[in-house]
Backbone as a printed PyTorch tensor [residue, N CA C, xyz], in Angstrom:
tensor([[[-17.0960, -20.4730,  -1.5550],
         [-17.3840, -20.4700,  -2.6740],
         [-16.3780, -21.3730,  -3.8700]],

        [[-17.2840, -22.2540,  -4.5500],
         [-16.8520, -23.4080,  -5.3800],
         [-16.0420, -22.6380,  -6.6040]],

        [[-14.8690, -23.4850,  -7.2370],
         [-14.1370, -23.0250,  -8.1540],
         [-14.4910, -22.7820,  -9.2070]],

        [[-14.3930, -21.7470, -10.0010],
         [-14.7700, -21.7210, -11.4270],
         [-13.7170, -21.3400, -12.6020]],

        [[-12.8400, -21.3940, -11.6520],
         [-11.4480, -21.5760, -12.9410],
         [-10.5010, -22.8950, -12.2900]],

        [[-10.1840, -23.4150, -13.7250],
         [ -9.4090, -24.6370, -13.7200],
         [ -7.7530, -24.2740, -14.2710]],

        [[ -6.6000, -24.6400, -13.4990],
         [ -5.4270, -24.7230, -14.0300],
         [ -5.1920, -25.9620, -14.4560]],

        [[ -4.7380, -26.0570, -15.4580],
         [ -4.3050, -27.2800, -16.4520],
         [ -3.1900, -27.3540, -16.9800]],

        [[ -2.2390, -27.7770, -16.3100],
         [ -0.8440, -27.5410, -16.7620],
         [ -0.0240, -28.1410, -15.8440]],

        [[  1.0070, -28.9580, -16.4560],
         [  2.0130, -29.8560, -15.8040],
         [  3.4850, -28.7270, -15.6370]],

        [[  3.3440, -27.8060, -16.2000],
         [  4.4330, -26.9600, -16.3220],
         [  4.5070, -26.1240, -14.7350]],

        [[  5.7080, -26.5300, -14.0380],
         [  5.6150, -25.8810, -12.6170],
         [  5.8840, -24.4130, -12.6640]],

        [[  6.5490, -24.0390, -13.8150],
         [  6.8900, -22.3490, -13.9190],
         [  5.6750, -21.6330, -14.0700]],

        [[  4.8520, -22.1600, -14.9680],
         [  3.4420, -21.6200, -15.2020],
         [  2.4810, -21.7980, -14.2640]],

        [[  2.4260, -23.0100, -13.5590],
         [  1.5160, -22.8030, -12.4950],
         [  1.9050, -22.3410, -11.2130]],

        [[  3.0690, -21.9150, -10.9680],
         [  3.2420, -21.1130,  -9.9680],
         [  2.9410, -19.6110, -10.0630]],

        [[  3.3140, -19.1120, -11.4200],
         [  2.8760, -17.9850, -11.6320],
         [  1.3020, -17.7240, -11.6250]],

        [[  0.5770, -18.6160, -12.0070],
         [ -0.8800, -18.3820, -12.2420],
         [ -1.4960, -18.6610, -10.7960]],

        [[ -0.7840, -19.3900,  -9.7700],
         [ -1.2850, -19.5100,  -8.7740],
         [ -0.8400, -18.1350,  -7.8670]],

        [[  0.0260, -18.1150,  -7.9720],
         [  0.4570, -16.5020,  -7.3390],
         [ -0.6900, -15.4780,  -7.5100]],

        [[ -1.2530, -15.1410,  -8.6750],
         [ -1.8540, -14.4940,  -9.1220],
         [ -3.5570, -14.7420,  -8.5250]],

        [[ -3.6980, -15.8070,  -8.6030],
         [ -4.9190, -16.0910,  -8.1980],
         [ -5.3320, -16.0080,  -6.7360]],

        [[ -4.3990, -16.6500,  -5.8710],
         [ -4.1930, -16.0950,  -4.3850],
         [ -4.3730, -14.7150,  -4.2390]],

        [[ -3.6450, -14.2920,  -4.8110],
         [ -3.5870, -12.4930,  -4.5500],
         [ -4.8000, -11.7820,  -4.7270]],

        [[ -5.6460, -12.6340,  -5.5000],
         [ -7.2190, -12.0720,  -5.8140],
         [ -8.0380, -12.6790,  -5.0220]],

        [[ -7.5940, -13.5220,  -4.1390],
         [ -8.4700, -14.5500,  -3.4470],
         [ -9.3980, -15.3440,  -4.4130]],

        [[ -8.8540, -15.6670,  -5.3410],
         [-10.0330, -16.4600,  -6.3180],
         [ -9.5410, -18.0150,  -5.8940]],

        [[-10.9110, -18.7580,  -5.7630],
         [-10.9480, -20.2730,  -5.6220],
         [-10.2210, -20.8500,  -7.2380]],

        [[ -9.7250, -22.1020,  -7.1200],
         [ -9.1330, -22.6910,  -8.2810],
         [ -9.2160, -24.2270,  -8.2150]],

        [[ -9.3560, -24.9880,  -9.4060],
         [ -9.1660, -26.2640,  -9.3380],
         [ -7.7680, -26.6450, -10.3990]],

        [[ -7.0300, -27.3540,  -9.5340],
         [ -5.7630, -27.8880, -10.2750],
         [ -6.2550, -29.2230, -10.9640]],

        [[ -5.9040, -29.5040, -12.3610],
         [ -6.0980, -30.6120, -12.9870],
         [ -4.5420, -30.4750, -14.1220]],

        [[ -4.5930, -31.9800, -14.6960],
         [ -3.7140, -32.1470, -15.3940],
         [ -4.1760, -32.0290, -16.8370]],

        [[ -3.6440, -31.7020, -17.8900],
         [ -4.1740, -31.3610, -19.2440],
         [ -5.2050, -32.1660, -19.7910]],

        [[ -5.0860, -33.5820, -19.6130],
         [ -5.5190, -34.3630, -20.0590],
         [ -6.7390, -35.0320, -18.8820]],

        [[ -6.9320, -34.3640, -17.7240],
         [ -7.9100, -34.8530, -16.8860],
         [ -9.2070, -34.0520, -17.5320]],

        [[-10.4310, -34.8080, -17.1810],
         [-11.8940, -34.1850, -17.8930],
         [-12.2120, -33.0300, -16.7190]],

        [[-12.5050, -32.0090, -17.2430],
         [-13.1840, -30.8810, -16.8500],
         [-14.3120, -30.7070, -16.0360]],

        [[-14.4380, -30.8690, -14.8560],
         [-15.9980, -30.5040, -14.1730],
         [-16.8670, -29.6510, -14.6930]],

        [[-18.0190, -29.8790, -14.5180],
         [-19.3230, -28.9630, -15.2590],
         [-19.1380, -27.8460, -14.7070]],

        [[-18.9780, -27.3200, -13.4650],
         [-18.7910, -26.3060, -12.8010],
         [-17.6580, -25.0690, -13.1240]],

        [[-16.7160, -25.5490, -13.6280],
         [-15.9080, -24.6710, -14.3480],
         [-16.0650, -23.9330, -15.5790]],

        [[-15.9420, -22.4210, -15.4390],
         [-16.4390, -21.7250, -16.3190],
         [-15.4120, -21.5880, -17.3400]],

        [[-13.9540, -21.3100, -17.0860],
         [-12.7350, -21.2690, -17.8180],
         [-11.6780, -22.1200, -17.3670]],

        [[-10.8730, -22.4490, -18.2440],
         [ -9.6810, -23.4890, -17.9250],
         [ -8.4790, -22.5390, -18.6550]],

        [[ -7.4570, -22.3330, -17.7350],
         [ -6.0780, -21.8340, -18.3460],
         [ -4.9700, -23.0170, -18.4960]],

        [[ -4.1940, -22.7130, -19.1000],
         [ -3.1840, -23.7490, -19.4610],
         [ -1.9920, -22.8310, -20.3360]],

        [[ -1.3420, -23.8110, -20.8200],
         [  0.0520, -23.1290, -21.7750],
         [ -0.3360, -23.5210, -23.1170]],

        [[  0.2960, -22.7060, -23.7930],
         [  0.3720, -23.0220, -25.4800],
         [  0.4810, -24.4750, -25.7660]],

        [[  1.4200, -25.0580, -25.1700],
         [  2.0250, -26.2320, -25.5970],
         [  0.7960, -27.2860, -25.3040]],

        [[  0.2060, -26.9110, -24.1410],
         [ -0.9740, -28.0740, -23.6480],
         [ -1.9270, -27.6090, -23.8630]],

        [[ -2.4290, -26.6720, -24.8680],
         [ -3.7260, -26.0620, -25.0340],
         [ -4.5800, -27.4520, -26.1230]],

        [[ -4.1260, -28.1340, -27.0490],
         [ -4.6760, -29.2450, -27.6850],
         [ -4.8340, -30.5060, -26.7770]],

        [[ -4.6620, -30.5170, -25.7080],
         [ -5.3250, -31.3630, -24.7560],
         [ -6.3880, -31.1680, -24.2360]],

        [[ -6.7300, -30.1800, -24.0140],
         [ -8.0160, -29.6860, -23.0850],
         [ -9.2740, -29.5500, -24.0190]],

        [[-10.2820, -30.1820, -23.2300],
         [-11.6480, -30.6170, -23.8750],
         [-12.6040, -29.9830, -23.4970]],

        [[-12.6110, -28.3410, -23.6110],
         [-13.5950, -27.3870, -22.7320],
         [-13.7550, -25.9410, -23.8090]],

        [[-14.8830, -25.4660, -23.8380],
         [-15.2850, -24.3550, -25.0050],
         [-14.4220, -23.4040, -24.6910]],

        [[-13.8320, -22.7800, -23.2740],
         [-13.5950, -21.5830, -22.7210],
         [-12.0020, -22.0510, -22.4170]],

        [[-11.0410, -21.7090, -22.9680],
         [ -9.6780, -22.2080, -22.7300],
         [ -8.9300, -20.8020, -23.0580]],

        [[ -7.9970, -20.3230, -21.7530],
         [ -7.1390, -19.3100, -21.8840],
         [ -5.9520, -19.5750, -21.9470]],

        [[ -4.9860, -19.0620, -22.5710],
         [ -3.6130, -19.6660, -22.7010],
         [ -2.2820, -18.4460, -22.2660]],

        [[ -1.5660, -19.1430, -21.1590],
         [ -0.5410, -18.3130, -20.8300],
         [  0.8150, -18.5420, -21.9010]],

        [[  0.9980, -17.3180, -22.5940],
         [  1.9280, -17.9460, -23.5530],
         [  3.5120, -17.4740, -22.9860]],

        [[  4.4110, -18.1260, -23.4880],
         [  5.7690, -18.0610, -23.0040],
         [  6.1560, -16.4880, -22.6320]],

        [[  6.3630, -16.0140, -21.8090],
         [  6.6460, -14.6910, -21.3460],
         [  5.3860, -13.8110, -21.4560]],

        [[  4.4750, -14.0880, -21.2100],
         [  3.1220, -13.5220, -21.2300],
         [  3.0640, -12.9250, -19.5050]],

        [[  2.1040, -12.0060, -19.2340],
         [  1.8510, -11.6350, -18.3270],
         [  0.6630, -11.9520, -17.6990]],

        [[  0.8140, -12.9460, -16.4650],
         [  0.2150, -14.1960, -15.8440],
         [ -0.9380, -13.2320, -15.1040]],

        [[ -0.7280, -11.9380, -14.8460],
         [ -1.8560, -11.4330, -14.0570],
         [ -2.7870, -10.5510, -15.2080]],

        [[ -2.6100, -10.5250, -16.4620],
         [ -3.3360, -10.3060, -17.5080],
         [ -4.3240, -11.5200, -17.8720]],

        [[ -3.6670, -12.6740, -17.9300],
         [ -4.4050, -14.0740, -18.0880],
         [ -5.4510, -14.2010, -16.8920]],

        [[ -5.0620, -13.6840, -15.8470],
         [ -6.0540, -14.1170, -14.5620],
         [ -7.1520, -12.9750, -14.8750]],

        [[ -6.7930, -11.9580, -15.3060],
         [ -8.0700, -11.0020, -15.2110],
         [ -8.9140, -11.3210, -16.2230]],

        [[ -8.3010, -11.8360, -17.4500],
         [ -9.2420, -12.3930, -18.4130],
         [-10.1070, -13.4650, -17.9890]],

        [[ -9.3990, -14.3220, -17.3850],
         [-10.3100, -15.5420, -16.7220],
         [-11.4690, -15.4080, -15.7430]],

        [[-11.1960, -14.1000, -14.9770],
         [-12.3070, -13.4780, -14.2190],
         [-13.4480, -12.9010, -15.0200]],

        [[-13.1860, -12.3380, -15.9480],
         [-13.9510, -11.9170, -16.7960],
         [-14.9510, -12.5040, -17.5830]],

        [[-14.2860, -14.1650, -17.8450],
         [-14.9040, -14.9750, -18.2150],
         [-15.8520, -15.8080, -17.9100]],

        [[-15.4060, -15.9460, -16.1680],
         [-16.1650, -16.4050, -15.3060],
         [-17.6620, -15.4520, -14.9340]],

        [[-17.4430, -14.3050, -15.3450],
         [-18.5760, -13.4020, -14.8480],
         [-19.2770, -13.0120, -16.2950]],

        [[-18.9660, -13.9580, -16.9750],
         [-19.5230, -13.9640, -18.5160],
         [-19.6450, -13.1740, -19.2950]],

        [[-18.3190, -12.0880, -19.2830],
         [-17.8890, -11.1740, -20.0560],
         [-16.7120, -11.1350, -21.0700]],

        [[-16.6170, -10.3800, -21.7800],
         [-15.3920, -10.2930, -22.8940],
         [-14.5160,  -8.9650, -22.2450]],

        [[-15.2580,  -8.1700, -22.1360],
         [-15.0230,  -6.9480, -21.5550],
         [-15.7960,  -6.2740, -20.5330]],

        [[-15.2240,  -5.2230, -19.3720],
         [-16.0750,  -4.4500, -18.6090],
         [-16.7790,  -3.6400, -19.5120]],

        [[-18.1040,  -3.2010, -19.0130],
         [-18.8620,  -2.0480, -19.3750],
         [-18.0660,  -1.1350, -18.9010]],

        [[-17.6770,  -0.6930, -17.5980],
         [-17.2310,   0.6740, -17.0970],
         [-16.2590,   0.1770, -16.2700]],

        [[-15.1990,   1.1100, -16.6560],
         [-14.1120,   1.0780, -15.5520],
         [-13.8000,   2.1570, -15.2620]],

        [[-13.5860,   2.2920, -13.6180],
         [-13.4760,   3.7800, -13.1280],
         [-12.2720,   3.5330, -12.0770]],

        [[-11.1110,   4.6500, -12.4220],
         [-10.0290,   4.7950, -11.5180],
         [-10.2320,   5.8350, -10.5580]],

        [[ -9.9260,   5.5150,  -9.4670],
         [ -9.8990,   6.7470,  -8.3070],
         [ -8.5610,   7.0970,  -7.9510]],

        [[ -8.3260,   8.0930,  -7.8460],
         [ -6.8420,   8.6370,  -7.5900],
         [ -6.6850,   9.4320,  -6.4490]],

        [[ -5.7910,   9.1060,  -5.4330],
         [ -5.4910,  10.2130,  -4.1070],
         [ -4.1960,  10.6580,  -4.6240]],

        [[ -4.0890,  11.8330,  -5.0790],
         [ -2.7570,  12.4500,  -5.4630],
         [ -1.7800,  13.2830,  -4.3770]],

        [[ -0.9330,  13.3960,  -4.2880],
         [ -0.2090,  13.9450,  -3.1380],
         [  1.5710,  13.4140,  -3.4570]],

        [[  2.3920,  13.5730,  -2.4370],
         [  3.6700,  13.5060,  -2.6660],
         [  3.6410,  11.6790,  -2.6340]],

        [[  2.8640,  10.9920,  -2.3180],
         [  2.6180,   9.7270,  -2.3140],
         [  1.0880,   9.4760,  -3.1510]],

        [[  0.9070,   8.5870,  -3.9690],
         [ -0.6270,   8.5360,  -4.8360],
         [ -0.8460,   7.2130,  -4.2010]],

        [[ -2.6000,   7.0710,  -4.0920],
         [ -3.3480,   5.8830,  -4.2100],
         [ -4.1320,   5.8260,  -5.5330]],

        [[ -3.9770,   4.3300,  -5.7580],
         [ -4.8940,   4.4640,  -7.2490],
         [ -5.9830,   3.1250,  -6.8810]],

        [[ -6.7620,   3.3640,  -7.4440],
         [ -7.8220,   2.2190,  -7.0900],
         [ -8.5350,   2.2900,  -8.5420]],

        [[ -9.0040,   0.9070,  -9.0100],
         [ -9.5090,   0.5150,  -9.9430],
         [-10.8420,  -0.5340,  -9.9840]],

        [[-12.1000,   0.1390, -10.3710],
         [-13.0720,  -0.9420, -10.3550],
         [-13.7000,  -1.0760, -11.5100]],

        [[-14.2270,  -2.3750, -11.8900],
         [-14.6840,  -2.6700, -13.1560],
         [-15.9630,  -2.9220, -12.7390]],

        [[-17.0480,  -2.3370, -13.3150],
         [-18.3960,  -2.8600, -13.2890],
         [-18.5960,  -3.2760, -11.4330]],

        [[-18.1310,  -2.0180, -10.9000],
         [-18.6720,  -1.8220,  -9.5200],
         [-17.5890,  -2.7980,  -8.5210]],

        [[-16.8950,  -3.8760,  -9.1950],
         [-16.1190,  -4.7050,  -8.5860],
         [-14.6670,  -4.3300,  -8.5270]],

        [[-13.7830,  -4.2960,  -7.1330],
         [-12.6380,  -3.9800,  -7.1260],
         [-11.6190,  -4.9230,  -7.8520]],

        [[-11.0050,  -4.0790,  -9.0300],
         [ -9.8060,  -4.9800,  -9.5530],
         [ -8.3990,  -4.9600,  -9.3990]],

        [[ -8.1010,  -3.6540,  -8.5860],
         [ -6.6300,  -3.5810,  -8.2310],
         [ -6.7260,  -2.1390,  -7.2880]],

        [[ -5.7740,  -2.3270,  -6.3810],
         [ -5.3760,  -0.9530,  -5.7560],
         [ -3.8940,  -1.0210,  -5.5900]],

        [[ -3.2900,   0.4620,  -5.7920],
         [ -2.0330,   0.4170,  -5.6000],
         [ -1.0490,   1.7810,  -5.2680]],

        [[ -0.2580,   1.8160,  -4.6390],
         [  0.3050,   2.7940,  -3.8660],
         [  1.6850,   3.4940,  -5.1310]],

        [[  1.6260,   4.7360,  -4.9980],
         [  2.5870,   5.3190,  -5.9560],
         [  3.5390,   6.3420,  -5.2860]],

        [[  4.7600,   6.4500,  -5.9410],
         [  5.4990,   7.2600,  -5.0470],
         [  5.9070,   8.3470,  -5.8820]],

        [[  5.1480,   8.6970,  -7.1530],
         [  5.4690,   9.5570,  -7.7970],
         [  4.2390,   9.7150,  -8.7950]],

        [[  4.0530,  10.9810,  -9.2710],
         [  2.8610,  11.3640, -10.2760],
         [  3.0760,  10.6040, -11.6380]],

        [[  4.2610,  10.6630, -11.9360],
         [  5.0720,   9.9500, -12.8610],
         [  4.1600,   8.0770, -13.0130]],

        [[  4.6550,   7.8010, -11.9120],
         [  4.5900,   6.2110, -11.3240],
         [  2.8380,   6.1710, -11.6420]],

        [[  2.3600,   6.9440, -11.1250],
         [  0.7050,   7.1650, -11.2170],
         [  0.0970,   7.1820, -12.3850]],

        [[  0.4960,   8.0100, -13.3020],
         [  0.0500,   8.0080, -14.6070],
         [  0.1740,   6.5040, -15.2140]],

        [[  1.5860,   6.2760, -15.2050],
         [  1.9700,   4.8500, -15.7890],
         [  0.8440,   3.8870, -15.2950]],

        [[  0.6800,   3.6710, -13.9360],
         [ -0.1000,   2.6620, -13.5070],
         [ -1.6350,   2.8540, -14.1060]],

        [[ -2.0100,   4.0070, -14.0790],
         [ -3.4090,   4.3500, -14.7960],
         [ -3.6930,   3.7790, -16.2420]],

        [[ -2.4910,   4.1700, -17.0160],
         [ -2.2800,   3.9740, -18.4550],
         [ -2.5980,   2.3950, -18.6290]],

        [[ -1.6270,   1.4790, -18.1710],
         [ -1.4920,   0.3550, -17.9700],
         [ -2.6830,  -0.7060, -17.2730]],

        [[ -3.1250,   0.3920, -16.2670],
         [ -4.5960,  -0.6110, -15.9400],
         [ -5.5840,  -0.4140, -16.9410]],

        [[ -5.7810,   0.5970, -17.4700],
         [ -6.6750,   0.8580, -18.5460],
         [ -6.6840,  -0.2100, -19.8470]],

        [[ -5.3910,  -0.2230, -20.0210],
         [ -5.2890,  -1.4320, -21.0930],
         [ -5.5190,  -2.8460, -20.5670]],

        [[ -5.3830,  -3.1250, -19.2530],
         [ -5.0730,  -4.3270, -18.5260],
         [ -6.6820,  -4.5610, -18.4990]],

        [[ -7.3840,  -3.5220, -18.5590],
         [ -9.1400,  -3.8600, -17.9950],
         [ -9.6190,  -3.4330, -19.0130]],

        [[ -9.9340,  -3.5540, -20.3110],
         [-10.7470,  -2.9980, -21.3430],
         [-12.0380,  -2.7270, -21.0100]],

        [[-12.8330,  -1.6140, -21.3280],
         [-14.1120,  -1.4370, -21.0940],
         [-14.4360,  -0.1790, -21.8360]],

        [[-16.1360,  -0.2660, -22.0780],
         [-16.5230,   0.4210, -23.4820],
         [-16.4070,   1.6830, -22.6820]],

        [[-16.4700,   2.2920, -21.4350],
         [-16.6060,   3.3640, -20.7600],
         [-15.7120,   3.5040, -19.9450]],

        [[-14.5370,   4.2950, -19.9640],
         [-13.2910,   4.7140, -18.7160],
         [-13.3820,   5.8470, -18.4330]],

        [[-13.2280,   6.0290, -16.8140],
         [-13.3040,   7.3480, -16.0970],
         [-12.2540,   7.1390, -15.2970]],

        [[-11.7350,   8.5200, -14.9490],
         [-10.5800,   8.4840, -13.8490],
         [-11.0340,   9.7490, -13.4260]],

        [[-10.7550,   9.6780, -12.0520],
         [-11.6100,  10.4740, -11.0980],
         [-10.4970,  11.0130,  -9.9450]],

        [[-10.1920,  12.3240,  -9.9530],
         [ -8.9440,  12.6480,  -9.2730],
         [ -9.4530,  13.1790,  -8.2550]],

        [[ -8.8270,  13.0730,  -6.8680],
         [ -9.1060,  13.7780,  -5.7130],
         [ -8.5040,  15.2360,  -5.7360]],

        [[ -9.1100,  16.1820,  -4.7290],
         [ -8.7860,  17.4540,  -5.0460],
         [ -7.8290,  18.1000,  -3.4490]],

        [[ -7.4130,  16.9880,  -2.9050],
         [ -7.2350,  17.2910,  -1.4780],
         [ -5.9510,  18.1830,  -1.4930]],

        [[ -5.0770,  17.9680,  -2.6800],
         [ -3.7220,  18.6210,  -2.6790],
         [ -3.8040,  19.1790,  -4.2370]],

        [[ -4.3630,  20.4100,  -4.3220],
         [ -4.8250,  20.8380,  -5.4580],
         [ -3.4330,  20.9480,  -6.7850]],

        [[ -2.4050,  21.2600,  -6.1520],
         [ -1.2110,  21.5230,  -6.7750],
         [ -0.8230,  19.9500,  -7.5550]],

        [[ -0.7590,  18.8960,  -6.5990],
         [ -0.6440,  17.6200,  -7.1160],
         [ -1.7420,  17.1200,  -8.4630]],

        [[ -2.9260,  17.4520,  -7.6630],
         [ -4.0310,  17.2180,  -8.6300],
         [ -4.0650,  17.7790,  -9.9400]],

        [[ -3.6540,  18.9840,  -9.8530],
         [ -3.6280,  19.5820, -11.2090],
         [ -2.7890,  19.1730, -12.3180]],

        [[ -1.1910,  19.2250, -11.5970],
         [ -0.2110,  18.2950, -12.1050],
         [ -0.4640,  16.9600, -12.8070]],

        [[ -1.4390,  16.1890, -12.1980],
         [ -1.4610,  15.0370, -12.5290],
         [ -2.6970,  15.1470, -13.7650]],

        [[ -3.7580,  15.9140, -13.5050],
         [ -4.6830,  15.9800, -14.4860],
         [ -4.3850,  16.2260, -15.8240]],

        [[ -3.2270,  17.5680, -15.6540],
         [ -2.5240,  17.8940, -17.1690],
         [ -1.7000,  16.6650, -17.9040]],

        [[ -1.0580,  15.6690, -16.8930],
         [ -0.0570,  14.4000, -17.3930],
         [ -1.1220,  13.7600, -18.0120]],

        [[ -2.1440,  13.2710, -17.2990],
         [ -3.1370,  12.3510, -17.8050],
         [ -4.0810,  12.8730, -19.1580]],

        [[ -4.1790,  14.2770, -18.9470],
         [ -4.6130,  14.8140, -20.4350],
         [ -3.5220,  14.3530, -21.6090]],

        [[ -2.6030,  14.3250, -21.1550],
         [ -1.6230,  14.1400, -22.5520],
         [ -1.3920,  12.7210, -23.1040]],

        [[ -1.7820,  11.6920, -22.0420],
         [ -1.2800,  10.4490, -22.2610],
         [ -2.6490,   9.1880, -22.2620]],

        [[ -3.6880,   9.8150, -21.8760],
         [ -4.7620,   8.8550, -21.9860],
         [ -5.5930,   9.0910, -23.5230]],

        [[ -5.9990,   8.1360, -23.7060],
         [ -7.2030,   8.1880, -24.8700],
         [ -8.0440,   9.4930, -24.8010]],

        [[ -8.4900,   9.6980, -25.8410],
         [ -9.4210,  10.9160, -25.7880],
         [-10.9570,  10.3400, -25.1510]],

        [[-11.1690,   9.2900, -25.4370],
         [-12.5620,   8.7940, -25.0520],
         [-12.6070,   8.4210, -23.5150]],

        [[-11.4760,   8.5620, -22.5780],
         [-11.3880,   8.7890, -21.2410],
         [-11.7970,  10.0370, -20.6050]],

        [[-12.8150,   9.8820, -19.8250],
         [-13.4110,  10.8600, -19.0110],
         [-12.2830,  11.2890, -17.9820]],

        [[-11.9890,  12.5120, -17.4860],
         [-11.6280,  13.0510, -16.4250],
         [-12.2670,  13.7050, -15.3630]],

        [[-12.5870,  13.7600, -14.3580],
         [-13.3440,  13.9190, -13.1580],
         [-12.5640,  14.8040, -11.9270]],

        [[-12.5700,  15.8350, -11.2780],
         [-12.1750,  16.1170, -10.3180],
         [-13.2330,  16.0930,  -9.1220]],

        [[-12.8590,  15.2050,  -8.4610],
         [-13.7030,  15.0080,  -7.2400],
         [-13.3630,  15.6240,  -5.8300]],

        [[-14.1520,  15.9590,  -4.9650],
         [-13.9730,  16.5180,  -3.7990],
         [-13.2490,  15.4140,  -2.8220]],

        [[-12.4920,  15.7170,  -2.0100],
         [-11.8420,  14.8550,  -1.1640],
         [-12.3790,  14.8970,   0.3210]],

        [[-13.2700,  15.7820,   0.5150],
         [-14.0160,  16.0460,   1.9130],
         [-14.6790,  14.6600,   2.4650]],

        [[-14.0710,  14.2980,   3.7590],
         [-14.3400,  13.1660,   4.3490],
         [-13.2620,  12.1260,   4.2070]],

        [[-12.5380,  11.8710,   3.1350],
         [-11.6690,  11.0540,   3.0520],
         [-10.5100,  10.9900,   4.2360]],

        [[-10.4810,  12.2410,   4.8100],
         [ -9.4240,  12.0010,   5.8810],
         [ -9.7530,  11.4190,   7.1150]],

        [[-10.7110,  10.8680,   7.2440],
         [-11.0230,  10.0760,   8.2940],
         [-10.1930,   8.5900,   8.4180]],

        [[ -9.6520,   8.5790,   7.1280],
         [ -8.7350,   7.2280,   6.9910],
         [ -7.3680,   7.5820,   7.6840]],

        [[ -7.0920,   8.6800,   7.8670],
         [ -5.6180,   8.9530,   8.3330],
         [ -5.2990,   8.8950,   9.7360]],

        [[ -6.3110,   8.5800,  10.6640],
         [ -5.7830,   8.0860,  11.7980],
         [ -6.1560,   6.6290,  12.0740]],

        [[ -6.8500,   6.0030,  10.9930],
         [ -6.9440,   4.8300,  11.3120],
         [ -5.6770,   4.1380,  10.7070]],

        [[ -5.0930,   4.8370,   9.7540],
         [ -3.8900,   4.0480,   8.8020],
         [ -2.6000,   4.7880,   8.8950]],

        [[ -2.3370,   5.5970,   9.9510],
         [ -1.1900,   6.6160,   9.7400],
         [  0.1320,   5.5500,   9.4940]],

        [[  0.2360,   4.2500,   9.9650],
         [  1.3000,   3.4310,  10.0070],
         [  1.4460,   2.7710,   8.7760]],

        [[  0.6920,   3.1830,   7.7430],
         [  0.5650,   2.7050,   6.6220],
         [  0.2030,   3.4790,   5.3630]],

        [[  0.9050,   4.2510,   4.9860],
         [  0.8360,   5.2920,   4.3910],
         [  0.3690,   4.8800,   2.7160]],

        [[  0.6190,   3.9730,   2.3000],
         [  0.0170,   3.2560,   1.2500],
         [ -1.2280,   2.5800,   1.2010]],

        [[ -1.7490,   1.8600,   2.0520],
         [ -2.9620,   1.8630,   2.3770],
         [ -3.9500,   2.9280,   2.8980]],

        [[ -3.3260,   3.9770,   3.1640],
         [ -4.3930,   5.1870,   3.4500],
         [ -4.5690,   5.6700,   1.9550]],

        [[ -3.6390,   5.7890,   1.3060],
         [ -3.7810,   6.3510,  -0.0210],
         [ -5.0060,   5.8090,  -0.8390]],

        [[ -4.7880,   4.4060,  -0.8350],
         [ -5.5990,   3.2740,  -1.4490],
         [ -6.8300,   3.5010,  -0.8690]],

        [[ -7.1940,   3.4460,   0.0530],
         [ -8.4810,   3.4010,   0.6160],
         [ -9.0260,   5.0770,   0.4660]],

        [[ -8.3270,   5.8810,   0.3740],
         [ -8.9740,   7.3960,  -0.0120],
         [ -9.2190,   7.3490,  -1.6970]],

        [[ -8.4400,   6.6420,  -2.2580],
         [ -8.7080,   6.4220,  -3.6840],
         [-10.1650,   5.4950,  -3.8930]],

        [[-10.3650,   4.4560,  -3.1430],
         [-11.5570,   3.8670,  -3.3880],
         [-12.5910,   4.5460,  -3.0480]],

        [[-12.4840,   5.5930,  -1.9950],
         [-13.6200,   6.4460,  -1.4380],
         [-14.0330,   7.5240,  -2.7270]],

        [[-12.7630,   7.8380,  -3.3710],
         [-13.1130,   8.7430,  -4.4600],
         [-13.5650,   8.2290,  -5.6530]],

        [[-13.7270,   6.9290,  -5.9810],
         [-13.9900,   6.1080,  -6.8120],
         [-15.5850,   6.4890,  -6.7370]],

        [[-16.1930,   6.4910,  -5.7830],
         [-17.7580,   6.5600,  -5.9190],
         [-18.4460,   7.7920,  -5.9040]],

        [[-17.6000,   8.7730,  -5.6820],
         [-18.0020,  10.0280,  -5.7060],
         [-18.1170,  10.5770,  -7.0490]],

        [[-19.1740,  11.5210,  -7.4380],
         [-19.0590,  12.4630,  -8.7140],
         [-18.3580,  13.3800,  -8.6420]],

        [[-17.6510,  13.7990,  -9.5560],
         [-17.0620,  14.9340,  -9.8110],
         [-17.1590,  15.5760, -10.9990]],

        [[-16.5280,  16.5750, -11.1880],
         [-16.4720,  17.9060, -12.1920],
         [-16.0000,  17.3200, -13.3110]],

        [[-16.1710,  17.2780, -14.3340],
         [-15.6210,  16.7520, -15.5360],
         [-14.8760,  17.9260, -16.0310]],

        [[-13.4540,  17.4550, -16.1620],
         [-12.2860,  18.3620, -16.9640],
         [-12.5170,  18.1580, -17.9670]],

        [[-12.3110,  19.6250, -18.8170],
         [-12.4140,  19.5930, -20.3510],
         [-11.2110,  19.1040, -20.9820]],

        [[-11.2100,  18.1550, -21.5580],
         [-10.0640,  17.6610, -22.1860],
         [ -9.3760,  18.3130, -23.3950]],

        [[ -8.0220,  18.3740, -23.0840],
         [ -7.2570,  19.1260, -24.3910],
         [ -6.7040,  18.7390, -25.6120]],

        [[ -6.7120,  17.3610, -25.6990],
         [ -6.5330,  16.5140, -26.5040],
         [ -7.4560,  16.4800, -27.2300]],

        [[ -7.1860,  15.4200, -28.4670],
         [ -8.2460,  14.6210, -29.5860],
         [ -7.9720,  13.5530, -29.6640]],

        [[ -7.1940,  12.8460, -29.2180],
         [ -7.0620,  11.3190, -29.3350],
         [ -8.2330,  10.6620, -29.0000]]])
């Protein structure tokens, strides 16, 4: 895959943070100095605020001091896809003593995460929906552990924006991941969450009006 993202900075700190995020997502990139010409195939250039004026390209993103490098890389990936925001973001959740979370934007996997509590799970979901803005947002909660699913559903109903749809999804069939990944509980939870994302659930009647 040819690079579509360029990093144009001589700041070692900024470069390290951005490269780490790009590599975590498996995204190819081109390293440039801010004054270097940008090849035609590059769709977006990421730089620092101090070096922004040196970049000659119509699509530039800036890593501000203290800002989140992951968010900048997420925004760069959106630009590569020719979008400012996602049309639809769906979150799948496999709740239990530990929880798996999977986030998809327009059918592409954006993030997976294992969480150790329902509170942490709710926080990851809220932050994920802020990180990946979309016209339509849906959270799908697996029903394999009814008590945990119910508690998480009520918690999310309190903290999620009113436009976010919550669905309760059958987890029948996701148990096949147990034998394959028993030595990696977090991976098992995340894989189950990915399975849940693709299933149609029953819409939960939201109790708030935000």
